[in-house]
C-alpha positions in Angstrom: 128.1 49.2 21.4 127.8 49.1 25.2 124.7 47.5 26.6 122.1 50.0 27.8 118.7 49.7 29.4 115.7 52.0 29.3 113.3 51.1 32.2 109.7 52.3 32.5 107.7 51.6 35.7 104.0 51.6 35.0 101.2 51.5 37.6 99.0 50.0 34.9 99.4 47.2 32.4 100.2 48.9 29.1 99.6 45.7 27.1 96.8 44.2 29.2 98.5 40.8 29.3 99.3 40.5 33.0 103.0 40.3 33.0 105.1 42.1 35.5 108.0 42.5 33.0 108.0 43.2 29.3 111.4 43.3 27.6 112.0 44.6 24.1 115.0 44.7 21.9 115.4 46.6 18.6 114.6 44.6 15.5 114.2 45.4 11.8 110.5 46.2 11.0 110.8 44.7 7.5 112.6 41.6 8.8 111.8 40.8 12.5 114.4 38.0 12.4 117.1 40.7 11.9 118.2 42.1 15.3 119.9 45.5 15.4 122.4 44.2 18.1 122.9 47.7 19.5 122.9 46.5 23.0 119.7 48.4 24.0 116.9 46.8 25.9 113.7 48.5 26.9 112.1 47.0 30.0 108.6 47.9 31.1 107.8 47.0 34.7 104.1 46.7 35.5 102.9 47.0 39.1 99.6 45.3 38.1 101.0 42.0 36.9 99.2 38.8 37.8 101.7 36.2 36.7 104.4 34.6 38.9 107.1 35.9 36.5 109.4 37.9 38.8 111.5 37.2 41.9 109.7 37.9 45.2 112.0 40.9 45.9 111.0 42.6 42.7 107.3 41.8 43.3 107.5 43.4 46.7 109.2 46.5 45.2 106.5 46.7 42.5 103.8 46.4 45.2 105.4 49.2 47.1 105.6 51.4 44.1 101.9 50.7 43.5 101.1 52.2 46.9 101.0 49.2 49.1 102.7 49.0 52.5 106.4 47.9 52.5 106.7 44.1 53.0 110.4 43.7 53.6 113.3 45.6 55.1 114.5 47.0 51.8 111.3 48.7 50.8 110.7 49.7 54.5 114.1 51.4 54.5 113.4 53.1 51.2 110.0 54.2 52.6 111.6 55.5 55.8 114.3 57.3 53.9 111.9 59.0 51.6 109.7 59.9 54.5 112.6 61.5 56.4 113.7 63.3 53.3 110.2 64.6 52.7 109.9 65.6 56.4 113.2 67.4 56.3 112.3 69.2 53.1 108.9 70.2 54.4 110.4 71.6 57.6 113.0 73.5 55.7 110.4 74.9 53.3 108.3 75.9 56.3 111.2 77.7 58.0 112.0 79.5 54.7 108.3 80.6 54.3 108.1 81.7 57.9 111.2 83.8 57.5 109.9 85.3 54.3 106.5 86.1 55.9 108.3 87.7 58.9 110.4 89.8 56.7 107.4 90.8 54.6 105.4 91.7 57.7 108.2 93.8 59.1 108.6 95.6 55.8 104.8 96.3 55.6 104.9 97.7 59.2 107.9 99.9 58.3 106.1 101.2 55.2 102.9 101.9 57.2 104.9 103.9 59.8 106.2 106.4 57.2 109.4 106.6 59.2 111.7 104.8 56.7 112.6 105.3 53.1 112.5 102.4 50.7 116.3 102.1 50.7 116.3 102.0 54.5 113.7 99.3 54.5 115.6 97.4 51.9 118.8 97.6 53.9 117.2 96.5 57.1 115.1 93.6 55.7 117.3 92.5 52.8 114.4 92.9 50.3 115.2 94.7 47.1 113.8 98.2 46.4 111.7 96.6 43.7 110.2 94.2 46.3 109.5 97.1 48.6 107.7 98.9 45.7 105.7 95.8 45.0 104.6 95.6 48.7 103.6 99.3 48.5 101.5 98.6 45.3 99.9 95.5 46.8 98.8 97.6 49.9 96.8 100.0 47.7 
């Protein structure tokens, strides 16, 4: 079988031993000396490790995942990238909500004017007739 890895990153020490890395392979419960040899390893990374058991790059990454400030260019780049992505997503969501609120406000004004039919409001705003009906019901 091909080698595969299952990796967990924990912000707590699940075994309370202090390691940064715990690696497990499948073994027979009845005979622990009998490995399954299925190529699967489970790796648990612990951001709270206290031993000097990982390379400095991994330690800095684990510290970053644990909420500490980036200590090297790799984690700083990852932080900056995620910040930019979050900012762009937030701006896009804000624009979308603003547009939705503007459309809803326009539809409410059109409804209160009693000059437009539901189908006309739907055609002008792009809202469905059902959405127009819901706006009418929420105004009651």
